[in-house]
C-alpha positions as CSV (number, residue, x, y, z in Angstrom):
1,M,19.4,1.3,8.3
2,E,15.6,1.6,8.7
3,L,13.0,0.2,6.4
4,I,9.2,0.7,6.4
5,D,6.9,-1.7,4.7
6,S,4.1,0.6,3.5
7,H,1.8,-2.3,2.5
8,C,1.7,-5.7,4.2
9,H,-1.4,-7.9,5.0
10,L,-0.1,-9.2,8.3
11,D,-3.7,-10.2,9.2
12,F,-3.9,-12.9,6.5
13,P,-3.9,-16.5,7.6
14,E,-0.5,-17.1,6.0
15,F,1.0,-15.3,9.1
16,S,0.1,-17.6,12.0
17,N,2.7,-16.2,14.5
18,V,2.8,-12.4,14.0
19,D,4.7,-11.9,17.2
20,Q,7.6,-14.0,16.0
21,L,7.5,-12.5,12.5
22,W,7.5,-8.9,13.9
23,Q,10.6,-9.7,15.9
24,Q,12.3,-11.1,12.8
25,C,11.2,-7.9,10.9
26,Q,13.0,-5.7,13.4
27,E,16.1,-7.9,13.1
28,H,15.9,-7.2,9.3
29,H,15.8,-3.4,9.8
30,I,12.1,-3.1,9.3
31,S,11.0,-0.7,12.0
32,Q,7.4,0.0,10.9
33,L,4.7,-1.4,8.7
34,I,1.2,-0.6,7.5
35,I,-1.6,-3.2,7.3
36,P,-4.3,-2.1,4.8
37,A,-7.7,-3.6,5.5
38,T,-9.6,-5.5,2.7
39,E,-13.0,-5.5,4.3
40,P,-14.6,-4.2,7.5
41,Q,-14.9,-7.7,9.1
42,Q,-11.1,-7.7,9.3
43,W,-10.8,-4.4,11.1
44,P,-11.0,-5.8,14.7
45,K,-8.2,-8.3,14.0
46,I,-5.9,-5.8,12.4
47,Q,-6.6,-3.3,15.2
48,A,-5.7,-5.9,17.7
49,I,-2.4,-6.7,15.9
50,C,-1.4,-3.0,15.8
51,K,-2.3,-2.5,19.5
52,K,0.0,-5.4,20.4
53,L,2.9,-4.7,18.1
54,D,4.6,-1.3,18.5
55,G,5.4,0.1,15.1
56,C,2.5,-1.5,13.2
57,Y,-0.2,0.7,11.9
58,W,-3.3,0.1,9.8
59,A,-5.7,1.6,7.3
60,A,-9.5,1.1,7.3
61,G,-11.1,0.5,4.0
62,L,-12.8,-1.8,1.5
63,H,-10.8,-3.5,-1.2
64,P,-12.5,-3.6,-4.6
65,W,-12.5,-7.5,-4.6
66,W,-14.8,-7.4,-1.6
67,V,-17.2,-4.7,-2.6
68,D,-20.8,-5.7,-2.1
69,E,-23.9,-4.0,-0.6
70,D,-23.3,-5.4,2.9
71,N,-19.7,-4.5,3.1
72,F,-20.3,-1.0,1.8
73,H,-23.0,-0.4,4.3
74,T,-20.7,-1.6,7.1
75,L,-17.9,0.6,5.9
76,K,-20.1,3.7,5.9
77,N,-21.5,2.9,9.4
78,E,-18.2,2.0,11.1
79,L,-15.5,4.1,9.5
80,E,-15.8,6.9,12.0
81,Q,-15.2,4.5,15.0
82,A,-12.3,2.9,13.3
83,L,-10.6,6.2,12.7
84,Q,-10.7,6.9,16.5
85,D,-7.9,4.4,16.9
86,P,-4.6,6.3,16.9
87,N,-3.0,3.4,15.0
88,C,-5.4,3.8,12.1
89,I,-3.6,6.3,9.9
90,A,-5.1,6.0,6.4
91,I,-8.2,4.9,4.3
92,G,-7.8,1.8,2.2
93,E,-7.2,-0.5,0.6
94,C,-9.6,0.8,-1.9
95,G,-9.6,1.2,-5.7
96,L,-10.7,-0.5,-8.9
97,D,-9.7,-3.7,-10.6
98,G,-10.6,-4.1,-14.3
99,S,-9.6,-7.8,-14.2
100,K,-12.4,-8.5,-11.7
101,G,-15.0,-6.3,-13.3
102,I,-16.0,-2.7,-12.4
103,T,-19.6,-2.1,-11.5
104,P,-21.4,1.1,-10.5
105,L,-21.2,-0.1,-6.9
106,H,-17.4,-0.3,-7.2
107,I,-17.3,3.3,-8.4
108,E,-19.6,4.5,-5.6
109,A,-17.6,2.7,-2.9
110,L,-14.3,4.2,-4.2
111,Q,-15.8,7.7,-4.6
112,W,-17.1,7.6,-1.0
113,Q,-13.7,6.5,0.3
114,L,-11.8,9.1,-1.6
115,Q,-14.2,11.7,-0.3
116,Q,-13.6,10.6,3.3
117,A,-9.9,10.7,2.7
118,S,-10.0,14.2,1.2
119,E,-12.4,15.7,3.9
120,R,-10.4,14.2,6.8
121,N,-7.0,15.0,5.3
122,L,-6.0,11.4,5.4
123,P,-3.8,9.5,2.9
124,V,-5.5,6.9,0.8
125,I,-4.1,3.5,-0.2
126,L,-5.1,2.7,-3.8
127,H,-5.4,-0.6,-5.6
128,A,-5.2,0.2,-9.3
129,H,-5.2,-2.7,-11.7
130,K,-6.3,-2.5,-15.4
131,A,-8.5,0.4,-14.4
132,Q,-6.5,3.6,-15.2
133,Q,-9.1,5.1,-17.5
134,E,-11.7,4.8,-14.8
135,L,-9.6,5.6,-11.8
136,L,-7.6,8.7,-12.8
137,P,-10.7,10.9,-13.5
138,L,-12.1,10.0,-10.1
139,L,-8.9,11.2,-8.5
140,K,-9.0,14.4,-10.4
141,Q,-12.6,15.0,-9.3
142,Q,-11.8,14.5,-5.6
143,Q,-8.9,16.8,-4.9
144,P,-7.0,17.6,-2.7
145,L,-5.8,14.0,-2.1
146,C,-2.6,12.4,-0.9
147,G,-1.8,8.7,-0.8
148,V,0.0,5.8,-2.5
149,V,-0.8,3.7,-5.6
150,H,0.4,0.4,-4.2
151,G,2.2,-2.4,-6.1
152,F,2.7,-0.2,-9.1
153,S,3.8,-1.9,-12.2
154,G,3.3,0.6,-15.0
155,S,5.3,3.1,-17.0
156,I,6.9,6.2,-15.8
157,E,4.4,8.3,-17.7
158,L,1.5,6.6,-15.9
159,A,3.3,7.0,-12.6
160,Q,3.6,10.7,-13.2
161,N,-0.1,10.9,-13.9
162,Y,-0.8,9.5,-10.4
163,I,1.9,11.8,-8.9
164,D,0.1,14.8,-10.4
165,Q,-3.0,13.8,-8.4
166,G,-1.1,13.7,-5.1
167,M,-0.1,10.1,-5.1
168,L,3.2,8.4,-4.2
169,I,4.2,5.2,-6.0
170,G,4.4,1.9,-4.1
171,I,7.4,-0.2,-5.3
172,G,7.5,-3.9,-4.5
173,G,8.7,-7.2,-5.8
174,S,7.6,-6.6,-9.4
175,I,10.8,-4.7,-10.0
176,S,12.8,-7.9,-9.5
177,Y,11.4,-9.6,-12.7
178,P,13.9,-9.2,-15.6
179,R,11.0,-9.1,-18.1
180,A,9.3,-6.2,-16.4
181,Q,11.4,-3.7,-18.4
182,K,8.8,-0.9,-18.3
183,T,8.4,-1.2,-14.5
184,R,12.1,-1.4,-13.9
185,R,12.7,1.7,-16.0
186,M,10.1,3.5,-14.1
187,A,11.7,2.5,-10.8
188,S,15.1,3.6,-12.0
189,E,14.0,7.0,-13.3
190,L,11.3,8.2,-11.0
191,P,12.3,10.7,-8.4
192,L,13.1,8.9,-5.2
193,S,11.1,11.4,-3.3
194,K,8.0,9.9,-4.9
195,I,8.7,6.3,-3.9
196,V,7.7,4.2,-0.9
197,L,8.6,0.5,-0.5
198,E,6.3,-2.4,0.1
199,T,6.0,-6.1,0.0
200,D,2.2,-6.6,-0.3
201,A,2.9,-9.9,1.6
202,P,1.7,-12.6,1.4
203,A,1.2,-11.6,-2.3
204,M,3.7,-10.3,-4.9
205,P,6.6,-12.7,-4.4
206,L,10.0,-11.7,-5.8
207,F,11.5,-13.2,-8.9
208,G,12.7,-16.8,-8.2
209,K,10.1,-17.2,-5.5
210,Q,7.0,-17.5,-7.7
211,G,4.3,-19.7,-6.1
212,Q,5.6,-19.0,-2.6
213,S,4.0,-16.9,0.0
214,N,5.7,-13.5,0.3
215,S,6.8,-12.1,3.6
216,P,7.6,-8.6,4.9
217,L,11.1,-10.0,5.6
218,Q,11.7,-9.7,1.8
219,L,11.6,-5.9,2.0
220,L,15.3,-5.7,2.3
221,E,15.6,-7.6,-1.1
222,V,13.1,-5.1,-2.6
223,A,15.3,-2.2,-1.4
224,Q,18.5,-3.8,-2.7
225,C,16.9,-4.5,-6.1
226,L,15.8,-0.8,-6.3
227,A,19.3,0.3,-5.3
228,D,20.8,-1.9,-8.0
229,L,18.4,-0.5,-10.7
230,R,19.1,3.1,-9.6
231,Q,22.9,2.5,-9.0
232,Q,22.5,4.0,-5.6
233,D,23.5,2.9,-2.1
234,I,20.9,0.9,-0.3
235,D,21.3,3.0,2.8
236,H,20.2,6.0,0.7
237,I,17.2,4.1,-0.7
238,A,16.2,3.1,2.8
239,E,16.6,6.5,4.3
240,Q,14.6,8.4,1.6
241,S,11.8,5.8,1.1
242,S,11.3,5.6,4.9
243,A,11.2,9.4,5.2
244,N,8.6,9.4,2.4
245,S,6.4,6.9,4.2
246,R,6.7,8.7,7.5
247,A,5.7,12.0,6.0
248,L,2.8,10.5,4.0
249,F,1.3,8.6,6.9
250,D,2.4,11.0,9.6
251,L,4.2,8.2,11.5
252,K,6.0,8.7,14.8
């Protein structure tokens, strides 16, 4: 069995010993993972992690929580250099977050990153939270695009809207919550060819582990939960979701 964590913030301070953690990941059948950046200041640290740990890749981008004039300026000035790194395989994490407020600068920063992804034929890693009405039209305006809507917790109808714009759907620990009936239905009915697995560690803990820091080691539990919801073998879930991640991010 092989698993790929398509979204894990291994650069966050919760992970103090990444060498040991990566060894444990491989023991838990996790052969590759992708670290999306949140702001340009983190790029050198993420780049160093990926250079040291074979099987780790990263994405250069600006998360909507960290959008300001200085970060946006740095993003535009330094993205070209970041993309020279062969381990940098996507643009993101970028997007919109209605719970934090959406300003014209947020829109501009996202549009610029979508444009870069489209022009460079790179996948984009999207953060989409309470911002569907604003985000979907921007995706439609900037085609062609490919990428993933990470940590998706919406309906199958909303998921299909994103798929129609070239996106895959990132499935994580939210499907483990019994009350998340809409999300669990989506995960059980969506074509498996449109799904990639993720942990979003250290965020998005699984049910029963609320208040704890999440870990990429929990990816096996995410895969098992998805297998149970779909009434499919976990090996099949792992094989197809990993193939989806490899194809999207052009992984070795």
